[in-house]
C-alpha positions in Angstrom: -74.2 48.2 -79.4 -74.5 44.6 -80.6 -71.4 45.1 -82.8 -69.2 44.9 -79.6 -70.5 41.6 -78.3 -67.8 39.5 -80.0 -64.9 41.9 -79.4 -62.3 40.8 -76.9 -62.8 42.6 -73.6 -59.2 43.5 -73.6 -59.6 45.2 -77.0 -62.6 47.2 -75.7 -60.6 48.2 -72.6 -57.7 49.5 -74.9 -55.2 46.8 -73.9 -52.2 47.0 -76.2 -51.7 44.0 -78.4 -55.3 42.7 -78.3 -56.7 42.7 -81.8 -60.4 43.3 -82.7 -62.5 40.4 -83.9 -63.8 40.4 -87.5 -66.8 38.2 -86.5 -70.3 39.5 -86.7 -72.7 38.9 -83.8 -76.1 37.4 -84.8 -77.3 36.0 -81.5 -79.5 37.2 -78.7 -78.1 40.0 -76.6 -77.3 39.3 -73.0 -80.2 39.7 -70.6 -78.3 41.9 -68.2 -75.7 44.6 -68.6 -72.0 44.1 -67.6 -69.7 46.4 -65.8 -66.0 45.8 -66.4 -63.3 47.5 -64.4 -59.8 47.8 -66.0 -56.7 49.4 -64.7 -58.2 50.2 -61.3 -56.3 49.4 -58.0 -58.1 47.3 -55.4 -58.4 50.3 -53.1 -59.9 52.5 -55.7 -62.3 49.7 -56.8 -63.5 49.3 -53.3 -64.1 53.1 -53.0 -65.9 53.1 -56.3 -68.2 50.3 -55.2 -68.9 51.9 -51.9 -69.8 55.2 -53.6 -72.1 53.4 -56.0 -74.0 51.8 -53.1 -73.9 55.0 -51.0 -75.3 57.1 -53.8 -78.1 54.7 -54.7 -76.9 54.1 -58.2 -78.8 51.2 -59.8 -77.1 47.9 -59.0 -75.4 46.1 -61.9 -75.4 42.3 -61.1 -72.7 41.3 -63.6 -69.4 43.0 -62.6 -65.9 41.9 -63.5 -62.3 43.0 -63.3 -60.2 42.7 -66.4 -57.7 39.8 -65.8 -55.1 37.9 -67.7 -57.8 35.1 -67.9 -60.6 37.1 -69.3 -58.7 39.7 -71.4 -59.2 37.6 -74.6 -62.9 36.7 -73.8 -65.6 38.4 -75.7 -68.6 40.0 -74.1 -70.8 36.9 -74.5 -68.2 34.6 -73.0 -67.7 37.0 -70.1 -71.5 37.3 -69.6 -72.0 33.5 -69.6 -69.2 33.1 -66.9 -70.6 35.9 -64.8 -74.2 34.5 -65.1 -72.9 31.0 -64.0 -71.2 32.6 -61.0 -74.3 34.6 -60.1 -76.5 31.5 -60.2 -74.0 29.5 -58.1 -73.9 32.3 -55.5 -77.7 32.4 -55.4 -77.9 28.6 -55.0 -75.3 28.8 -52.1 -77.3 31.6 -50.4 -80.5 29.6 -50.7 -78.7 26.5 -49.2 -77.4 28.6 -46.3 -80.9 30.0 -45.7 -82.3 26.5 -45.8 -79.6 25.3 -43.3 -80.3 28.3 -41.0 -84.0 27.6 -41.0 -83.4 23.9 -40.2 -81.0 24.7 -37.4 -83.5 27.2 -35.8 -86.3 24.6 -36.0 -84.1 22.0 -34.3 -83.7 24.3 -31.3 
């Protein structure tokens, strides 16, 4: 599985014109798995995510949609971006919680 970590996401998704990488991955594997959606309409994506939640399928924290921006990124680059986004969202949620608690205590 480690052999795919430096392959462009677009190549792994079968996007025409995206060449494979010849680099060999020697680093640490990402801590969490990644789920990438490619070629899926917005409506279908929403239905899929709803069904995943409804059927109790184990949550995958790092999800992405293949875009013109990330199509050339490798798995490690995508993971790092998704991890930064996850950490930023968690920090924002903690801040909202802190503000909510403060507002309630001011009442």
